C-alpha positions as CSV (number, residue, x, y, z in Angstrom):
1,M,64.2,48.3,-75.8
2,L,61.9,51.3,-75.4
3,T,58.9,50.4,-73.0
4,Q,55.5,51.7,-74.0
5,A,55.4,54.8,-71.9
6,S,59.3,55.5,-72.9
7,A,58.3,55.2,-76.4
8,R,55.3,57.7,-76.2
9,Q,57.1,60.2,-74.2
10,A,60.2,59.8,-77.0
11,L,57.3,60.6,-79.8
12,D,55.9,62.9,-78.1
13,R,59.0,65.0,-77.7
14,A,60.1,64.4,-81.3
15,T,56.8,65.5,-82.7
16,K,56.9,69.0,-80.7
17,Q,60.3,69.2,-82.2
18,L,58.9,68.6,-85.8
19,V,56.2,70.9,-85.3
20,A,58.4,73.6,-84.5
21,M,60.7,73.0,-87.5
22,Q,57.9,73.0,-89.7
23,R,57.8,77.0,-89.5
24,D,60.5,76.9,-92.1
25,V,60.6,73.2,-93.8
26,N,63.3,74.8,-96.7
27,A,65.6,75.4,-94.2
28,N,64.8,72.3,-91.8
29,A,64.5,69.8,-94.2
30,W,67.7,67.8,-93.2
31,A,66.8,68.2,-89.5
32,M,63.0,66.9,-90.0
33,G,64.4,64.0,-92.0
34,R,66.6,63.0,-89.3
35,K,64.1,63.0,-86.9
36,L,61.6,61.0,-89.1
37,V,64.2,58.4,-89.5
38,Q,64.8,57.8,-86.1
39,I,60.9,57.6,-85.2
40,A,60.6,55.4,-88.4
41,E,63.4,53.1,-87.2
42,L,62.6,53.0,-83.5
43,G,58.9,52.3,-84.3
44,L,57.8,55.1,-82.3
45,H,54.7,56.1,-84.1
46,R,53.6,52.9,-83.2
47,S,53.5,53.7,-79.5
48,R,50.4,56.0,-80.2
49,G,48.3,53.7,-82.4
50,Y,49.7,54.7,-85.6
51,T,50.2,51.7,-88.1
52,S,52.1,53.3,-90.5
53,M,54.6,56.6,-90.6
54,E,52.4,58.2,-93.3
55,T,49.5,58.2,-90.9
56,Y,51.5,59.5,-88.3
57,V,52.6,62.8,-90.1
58,E,49.3,63.3,-91.8
59,E,47.3,63.6,-88.4
60,R,50.0,64.8,-86.2
61,L,52.0,67.0,-88.5
62,G,49.6,67.8,-91.2
63,V,52.3,67.4,-93.8
64,T,51.7,64.6,-96.8
65,A,53.8,61.7,-96.9
66,A,55.6,62.9,-100.0
67,V,56.8,65.6,-97.9
68,M,57.9,63.3,-95.3
69,F,59.9,60.7,-97.9
70,Q,61.5,63.7,-99.3
71,C,62.8,64.7,-96.0
72,M,64.1,61.3,-95.2
73,R,65.8,60.7,-98.2
74,I,67.6,64.2,-97.9
75,A,68.7,63.3,-94.4
76,Q,70.0,60.1,-95.2
77,A,71.6,61.4,-98.8
78,Y,73.4,64.0,-97.7
79,G,75.0,65.8,-95.0
80,E,73.9,69.2,-93.0
81,E,76.2,71.5,-94.8
82,V,74.9,70.4,-98.2
83,A,71.2,70.3,-97.1
84,R,71.5,73.7,-95.8
85,A,72.7,75.2,-99.2
86,Y,70.1,74.0,-101.5
87,S,66.6,73.5,-101.4
88,P,64.7,70.0,-100.7
89,E,63.3,70.1,-104.1
90,K,66.3,70.8,-105.9
91,L,68.5,68.0,-103.9
92,D,65.9,65.6,-104.1
93,R,65.8,65.8,-108.1
94,A,69.4,65.5,-108.1
95,L,69.1,62.5,-106.3
96,R,66.6,61.1,-108.8
97,Y,69.0,62.8,-111.9
98,I,72.1,60.4,-110.5
99,A,70.2,57.9,-110.5
100,A,69.2,58.1,-114.1
101,T,72.7,58.8,-115.4
102,P,74.9,55.7,-116.1
103,A,77.7,57.4,-114.7
104,D,79.0,56.3,-111.2
105,E,78.1,59.3,-109.1
106,S,76.7,59.3,-105.4
107,P,75.2,61.9,-103.5
108,K,78.6,63.5,-102.2
109,D,79.1,64.4,-105.8
110,V,76.0,66.5,-106.3
111,P,77.3,69.7,-105.6
112,G,79.8,69.5,-108.1
113,L,77.6,68.2,-110.9
114,M,77.3,69.8,-114.3
115,I,74.0,69.4,-115.4
116,P,73.4,69.0,-119.2
117,V,70.9,72.0,-120.3
118,M,69.5,72.3,-123.8
119,G,70.0,76.2,-125.0
120,D,67.3,78.3,-127.1
121,D,70.0,77.4,-129.9
122,G,69.0,73.6,-129.6
123,E,72.6,73.1,-128.4
124,V,73.2,70.9,-125.1
125,G,75.8,72.8,-122.6
126,R,76.6,72.2,-119.2
127,V,75.4,74.1,-116.2
128,A,76.7,73.8,-112.8
129,F,74.3,72.1,-110.0
130,E,74.5,75.5,-107.8
131,R,73.2,77.5,-111.0
132,A,71.0,74.9,-112.5
133,T,67.2,75.3,-111.9
134,V,64.7,72.3,-110.5
135,A,63.0,72.7,-114.2
136,Q,66.3,72.1,-115.9
137,I,67.5,69.1,-113.5
138,R,64.0,67.5,-114.1
139,Q,64.4,68.1,-118.1
140,A,67.8,66.6,-117.7
141,T,66.8,63.4,-115.8
142,A,64.1,63.0,-118.7
143,S,66.5,62.9,-121.0
144,E,68.9,60.4,-119.3
145,K,65.9,58.0,-119.2
146,A,64.8,58.3,-122.7
147,A,68.7,57.5,-123.5
148,A,68.8,54.5,-121.2
149,A,65.5,52.9,-122.6
150,P,67.3,51.6,-125.9
151,R,70.4,50.5,-123.9
152,R,67.8,48.4,-121.7
153,R,66.3,47.0,-124.3
154,K,69.8,46.1,-126.1
155,A,70.7,44.4,-122.8
156,A,67.9,42.8,-122.4
157,A,67.9,41.6,-126.3
158,P,70.1,38.4,-125.7
159,A,67.8,36.9,-123.1
160,G,64.8,37.5,-125.5
161,E,66.9,35.9,-128.2
162,A,67.5,33.1,-126.1
163,R,63.9,32.4,-125.3
164,R,62.9,32.7,-128.7
165,E,65.5,29.9,-129.7
166,W,64.4,27.6,-127.1
167,L,60.5,28.2,-127.9
168,Q,61.5,27.0,-131.5
169,S,63.5,24.1,-130.3
170,G,60.4,23.2,-127.8
171,H,58.0,23.4,-131.0
172,A,60.5,21.1,-132.8
173,A,60.9,18.5,-129.9
174,L,56.8,18.6,-129.2
175,E,56.5,17.6,-133.1
176,A,59.1,14.8,-132.9
177,G,57.6,13.5,-129.7
178,V,53.8,13.0,-130.7
179,G,53.8,13.4,-134.2
180,K,52.6,16.6,-136.4
181,R,49.2,16.0,-136.1
182,L,48.9,16.2,-132.2
183,A,51.7,19.1,-132.1
184,A,49.4,21.0,-134.7
185,Q,46.8,21.0,-131.8
186,G,48.7,22.0,-129.3
187,S,51.8,24.5,-128.2
188,V,54.5,25.5,-126.3
189,A,54.8,28.8,-124.4
190,L,56.7,30.5,-121.2
191,R,54.7,32.5,-119.0
192,T,55.8,34.9,-116.1
193,R,53.7,34.5,-113.1
194,D,55.0,36.1,-109.9
195,G,58.3,37.0,-111.4
196,R,58.9,33.3,-112.5
197,D,59.4,31.9,-116.2
198,V,56.5,29.0,-116.2
199,L,56.6,26.5,-118.9
200,V,53.4,25.7,-120.4
201,V,52.9,22.6,-122.9
202,E,49.4,22.3,-124.6
203,V,48.6,19.0,-126.4
204,P,45.7,16.5,-127.0
205,W,45.3,14.8,-123.4
206,E,46.5,11.4,-125.1
207,A,49.8,12.9,-125.8
208,A,50.3,14.9,-122.5
209,A,53.0,12.7,-121.3
210,A,55.1,12.3,-124.2
211,G,54.7,16.0,-125.4
212,L,55.8,16.9,-121.7
213,R,58.9,14.6,-121.5
214,A,59.9,15.5,-125.1
215,V,59.7,19.2,-124.3
216,A,61.4,19.0,-121.1
217,K,64.4,17.8,-122.7
218,T,65.1,20.8,-124.4
219,V,64.8,23.0,-121.3
220,P,68.4,25.0,-120.2
221,S,69.9,24.0,-116.9
222,R,70.0,27.4,-114.8
C-alpha cells in the first residue's frame, strides 16, 4: 500500500503527464484513459484531498467529468491501436451502439461493424464503421433502442400477466375470507418499494387478521 507521500508523488507525476497529453485529446484519449483508470483504482486523487475523480479532473486538469469518463471507457474497452485509428467520440458512440443491439457483439468487433443507415430514398443500407459518421452511429443507436422497446414490453408481459392473475385471486380470497360487505370496503394491491414487491391488504380493522390470512394463502412461493 502506498504511503501518503508516495501517493502524492505518483498523483503529481500522473497529473503532469495528463496535462501534457491534453494538448491533443483526440490522439491521446486512450493513454489519458489508462492514466485516469490507474489514478481511480489506486485512489491517488484522495492523497491531495479530492473526494472524487470528477473534482480532481475539473480542478487539476480543467476538463469535465464527461471527458474523463469517455477516455476511461475507451481505455477499458479498446486496444491502443484501435483507439488511435478513430476519434474518441466515434468509439464511445460505438460502445453505445453495440450495447443497444440484440447481437452478441463486443468492443473488439467495432472496426468490422456495418452500421445501418437510412438513405435519402428511405431505404436502410449498411455502411462500414470506418466510413460511418458519428451522427449516423447515433441515429442507428436510437433506432435500435426504439426497436428494443416492444421486445422489452413483450418480455415483461408474462410477469405483468402473472401479477394481474394473482391480484384477481387475492381479491377473491379476501371476499371469501371476510365476506362481500367487508371486502367491498377494502382492497388488495402490490406496491414496489426499494425494488421489492410489497403486499398491501386493506380491510376494516375488525377483519384485518382474517383478511390477511385469507390473502396470504394465495401468495405464490418464490
